[in-house]
N, C-alpha and C positions, 0 to 999 in steps of 0.2 A: 798604392800610395803615390804621392807626388810631392815635389818640393813646394812648400807653402808660398802663397803670393804675398803674405805679410809676415811681420815679426822678424826676429833675429835668425839669420841663416848660419849654420855651422858647416865648415868644410868637411868634417867627418861624416855628418848626415848626408850631405850632398854626394859624397863618395859612395855611401851605401846605396843611395837611390840610383846613381849612375851604374853601379855594378849589379846590385841585387833587387832593384825596384822596391827597396825597403828603407824608406827615409828614417824611420824611428827604430830600426833594427839594432841588433847587438853584435853584428859580425865584426871581427877584428880586421881592420883595413891596413895596418902597418903604416909605412910611409906613403903619404899622399902628395901627388903633384897635380896642380890645377891644369897644367898643360895636358897631362894624360887623360884627365877627366873630360876635357873639352875635345881632344883629338883622338881619343881611343889609344889602346895599347899601354905600354909601360916603359917607353923609351927615355923618359925623363926622371926615372928613379922610383916610380911607384912600386909598392910591393906586389900589388895585384895588377892584372892586365884588364883595362876597361874596354867595353865594346864601343864602337863608333856611335856617335849620337844620331838619333833618328830626327833628322832635320825636316821631315815632312810634318812633324807635330806642330800644332799652333796653340797658343794660349786659349783661344776660343774656337775650337774646331768646327768646321761646317757640319760635322756629324751630330752636334748637340741637338737635342730635341726639346721642343716646348711641351711642357706638361700642364695642361689647363687645370689639372686637379690640385696643383701646388698653389697655395695662397700666400700672399705677402705677410710677413710678420706684423706689419703695421695694422693689419686687419684683425689681429688677435693671434695668440700663440698658445697652443695646447701641448704640454710636454709631459710625457709619461716616463717614469724611471722604472727600469726592470733590474733588480739587484740580485745577483747570485748570493744566496744566503747560506752557503755551506761553510764548513769548518775552517777553510783556509782564507776566508774573506774578511776576518776581523779588522786587521790594520787598514785595509782598503776602505771599509765602511767608515772607519774613524776619520780617514782623510776626507771623505765626502762630507761628513758631518761638519768638520772644521771650516770648510769653505762654502757651505750651503748658502749662507746669507748673501754672500757675494754673487753666487750663481743666480739666486732669485732676483736680486737687484738688477742684474744684467738682463734677465728675462723680462722684467718689468719695463726696462728701458726699450728693448727691442720691440716689445708688443704695444708700446704706447699705453702702458698700464691696463692692458686687457689680456690677461693670461689665466690659464687654469692648469693645475698640477695634479698628477696622480702618481702612486708609487705601489709597486708590488714586489714581493720577495719570492724567490724560487729555491726550493729545498728538495732533497730526496732522503727518504728515511726507511729503515727496516720495518717500521710499523706505521700505522695510520695515525699515530699520536705524536704530533710535533713536540719539540722540546719546550715550546711556549704554550702548550695546550691549557695550562692553568692560569695564564695571564688574563686579567680582565680585559685588556686591550684586544685580545684574541677572542675570548668567549663572547664579548659583546658585539662582535661583527655579525652581520647577516650571513646566512648560509650561502647566498649567491656570491659572496666575496671570498669563499673558501673552496679551493679546488683540491680535493684530496682523493686521488685515484690510485689503485694498485696497478702497477705496470706488469709487463710480461715476465719479469725476473723476480717476482715477489718483493719488489721494492715499491714504495709509495711515493708518487710525485705530489709534493705538498706546495701549493702556490697560493699566496695570500695577497689580497688587495687591501692594503692598510689605509690607503687614501684614494678616493675616487674623484674623478672630475666632478666638481659641483654642478648641479643642474639649476639653471635660472640665476646663477651668480658667478662672479669671477674673483680673481686675486685671493686665492685661498692659501696664502703663504703661511699663515699662522698654524692652521691645522696640519698642513703638509710638513712644516718644520718639526712639529711635535711628533708626528708619525715617524719621521726619519730619526730624530733624536732618541726615540724609544728603542731603536734597533741595537743589537749587540749588547744587551743588558742595560740599556738606558744611558742617560747622560752621566750618571754617577757610577756606572758599572754595577747596577743592582742585579736582582736575581731574575727578572722577567725578560721575555723575548730574547733569550739566548740564541746564539747561532745554531743552525741545524747541523745535520750530519754530512750528507753528500754521498757517502758509500760508493766510491769509485770516481774516476776522473771526469768522464762526461756528465754534464748536468742538464736537466730538462728546461734550459733557458728558451729553447725553441717552442716548447709548449706554452711557456709564459708569454712569449711574443705573440703567438697565435691567439691566446686569450684576450690580449690587449687589442689586437686589430680586428678580430672576428666576433667577439662576444659583445652583445649590446648592453649587458648589465654587470660585467665584471669590474670595469673601471668607468663605465658609461661611455658613450660614443664621443669621438672627436667631433668638434664643431666643423660643419662643412665649410664655413667662411673663414676659418682660422688656419694658420700654418700648423702643421701636424708633425711633431718631433717625438722620437723615442730615444732615450739614452739608456744603453745597456752596459752594465758593469759585470765582468766575469773573467775568471782565470782558467776557464775550461771550454772544451768543445761542446757542441750540442749533443744530447744523448737521447732525446725522445723519451719513450716510456720503457726502454729496456736497458738503460745505463750503459749503452754502447754506441759509439759513433761509427755508423756504417754508411754505405752509399745510399741506402734508403733514406737516412736522415738528411744527407746532402741533397737528394732529389726533392724531398719534401720542403726543404728550406728554399729551393728555387721557386716553388709555388708561392711560398710565403713572401718572398722577395717581389714576385710579380704582383701580388696583392697590394703590397706597400706602394709600389710604383703606380699602380692603377688608381689608388686612393690618394696619392700625393703625400704619403707618409715618409719622412726622412729618418733614417736610423743611424745613430752614432754608437759605435761599439768601443768601449774602453777597457783596457786590462790585458793581461798576458794571454787571454783566450784568443786574441786575434792572431797569435802565432800557431794555433792549432791547425793541423792540415790533414788531408786525406788524399790518397791517390785514386783518381777516377780515370779509367782508360789510359793508364800510364802517365797521367798528368797530375801534378801536385796542385791541390785546390785548398784555398783558405776560406772556409765558409763565412766567417764573420766579416772578413775583409770584403769579400764579394758582396755581401748583403749591404754593407755601408756604401761601397763604391756605386753599386747599381741603383740605390735609392736616392743618391745625391747627398748622403751624409758623409761622415769621416770615421776613421778608426785610428786608434793609438794604443800603445802598450801602457801608457801612464793612466793613473786615476786622479791626476791633478785637476782640481776644479777650475784652475785658470785655463787649462786647455779646453775644458768644457765650454767656458765662456767664449774663447776664441773660435771654437767650432761653430757655436750658435751664430756668432757674428758673420762668419763666412757664409754659412747656410742661408741666413736671412738676406745677405747681399745678392744671392743667386736665386731668389724666389722666382718661380715660374719656369726655370730652365732645368731640364733633366739631362745632365751630361752622363754618358755611360761610364766615364772615368773622371778622376779629378785632374784637370789640366792646370798647369801653373804658368806664370810668366817666364819661369826658367824651363821652357818647354823642352829643351834639349836634354834635361836631366830627368824627364818623366818617362821612366821605363814602362809605365802602364799604358802609354800612348799606343793606340793601334792604328793610327793613320799610316797608310803605306804598307800595311800588313794584311794579307788576304787569307781567310780560312779555306781549307779544302779537305775533302774526305779521302781516307787512305786506309790501307791495311797496316798492321804493325810491320816492323822491319823483318825481312826474310833473307835467308842466306843465298838464294839463287833466283834467277828469273822464273824458272819453272815453279818453285815454291810460291813465289809472289802471285803467279797467274792462278794458282789454286787456292790462294788465301782469301779471307773474308775482309771486306771493307768495313771497318768498325771504329776508326779513329777520326778525330778532327785535329789537323795540324795547320800550320800557317806558313806562308811564303811571302817574300818581299818583291815579287815580280809585278809587272804592269798588267798582266792578264789575269783572268779569273782562275785559270789552271796553272800550276807551276810548270816552268820550262827550263831548259838547259841554261845554267848560269845563275839561276835563282837560288837564294839561300832559304832553307826550310827550318822551321822551329817547332818544338813541342808546344810552347806556350805563346800567348799573345804578346807578352812583353819582351820576347826575343832574347831571353837569357839562356835558353837551352836549345842547341841545334839538334837536328835529327842525326841519329847514328848512321854510319856507313852501312850500305846494304841496298836491298831492292824493296820498292814500295808499289803496291797496286793501287791505282787511283780510279780505274774504271774497268768495266768488263773487257775492254779492248787492250789495256796495257797500263804502263806506269813509268817510273823513273828509277835510276840508280844513283846513289850518293857514294862518293869515294872520299877518303881522308876524314878529317875531323872538323871541317868548317861548315858542314851541313849543305854544301853546294851540289846542285844536280850536275852530274857529269855526263849522263846519257839517258835516253829513253828506250823503252822496249815495247814491242807489240805482242799481245797474247794471241795464240792461235786457238780457235774454238775446235774442240775435238768431237768427233762423232762416235757414238757407241755402236759397236758391231758384236756379232756372236760368231765365234770361230770353233773349228773342231779342235780336239786335243792334238798335241804334237804328233806328227806322223811323217813317215819317210816315203809315203806314196806319191806318185806323180799327180799332176793337176787333174788329169781325167779321172783318176781313182778317188781323189780326196773329195770330189764333188758329191760323192754318195755318203760321206761320213756324217754322222749326226753332230750338230753344234753343241758344245758343252762348256765353252769358256767365254767370259766377257772380255772384250778388247776395245781399244779406242784408236782412231786414226785422224790425221789432220788433212785428209783429202777433201776435195770439193764435192764429192758425190757420196752416195750411200755406202760404197765399198771402196777400199783403198786401191789406187792405181799406181802406175810406175812413178817412182820417186817419192811417194807419200811415206809418212812415218807411222808406224804402228806401235802402240804402247800397251802395257798390261795394267795400267792404272789411269784413272780419269784425270789426274793432274798432269799426265804426260811427262812424268819424271823417270819412268822405267821403260826402256825400249824392249820390244820383243826380240830378244837377243839370239834366237835360234838362226842357224844358217843352212843353206842348201835345201834339199827337198823336205827336211824336217819343218821348214817354215811355211808349208802350205796350210792355208786356212780357208774354210768354206764359210761364207758370210751371207747374211740377209741384206738385200738391197731392194727395198720394196718387196715384191714377190719373187725377185730374181735371186739366183745363187751365183757366187763368184769364187774364184780361187786365186790366191796370190802367193808368190814366192817371196819369203822374207829373208834378208841377209842383214844381221845386226840391226834389226828394227826398220830397215828401209825396203820398200817393195821394189824388186828388180824385174818382175813380170807379173801379169795378171790376165786372167781369162774369165769370160762369163761361162757359167756351167750350162750344159744343154738343158 
């Protein structure tokens, strides 16, 4: 999120953005001092300590990309509403109903009276028969407008296109309004088109989104020459076809997001669902927020139609530009800003240098240094908005080494170099002299850090590939016969260090 460029600003929301990158959040901020928000810390009485502002961020960053697929609203505006139609959404749907006429009037103005509207609902049920299966509004719909598929957990994803984009005509406000008013039992609370079930927290809103952007006949295609908007209302995370929000759903949503960007479709997500999160590779991700941010739309916890109008206005003003995040004139308060922050690949935190050298590089973290790779003195973060620093410990960043963080500020204190170990085969522990041990059969795997095929004087020998356990035998018990090409050698080991070595005859 980011501080808006228009409208009334509140100090409480600005404080949340500065601390948590969550302008519309609900976190308790206690006492707020503007000085602390601007300068960081809490030396002037703030209850929480604020991070220093990222002054590298600009209202219109050079990293913004032009997206030729995005059309200006004045050329026409196609808006599709995707509504979570499960049991908890009744009051929210009524909020939308009450402000719908104002939203449509706003769309009419922004599009120069050249708009088309569509609307679908998303439900999940224990049977393939929705609660509104007997309503004439449902039974009269063509089969192509009814998605009713049993998922992998014996639940049915029931998605219905109540209003399609009209073909060959525009300005379908009348039929669209009727379709929305019929929801939640109708305008007078009648018996038809009652809310669905839901059956669990995650809902298949992601399936509904894919139907809108990928199916040619579910709501009909967006016009190529028109601005393309999707407004989603939900209080739940995406659940796909198994009623569970997993990393697979998150990954699939990234593909959906890329499709929207490619086609110039901006997505706006409204409701408590934007607070739904999942941990991916030790990083907390908010899928609906990322979808909105990355497509050039917005997200908010409210269902207020006034906010919908404001969002449409802002989006129409930025036609043709695809910013990866929402930057504002209050750029210092935009914790989503990634200018001045550089991603790098790393292992997870390890307790020692040896553990780090044997760890797997599997994470993406961020640093604020001037080079592509993190260096001593740089601060490292788990997330792009720099709200969570890396924990103290050792991190592997390449096969040759990594860095160490001490303390709690995420600052790199030192770097280290990993030694590549060579595998050898040695005899079992023996008390024989070197001339005798040369004839013993090899029976044990070992590793050493020497430059040749067998360990020499001063080299270290280990009993594990990670180099964490030294060959601790001492004296003549430490003789090993090893393969070095086709040669044999013997070494005397004292606490893991070679004190003498000979080539075998």
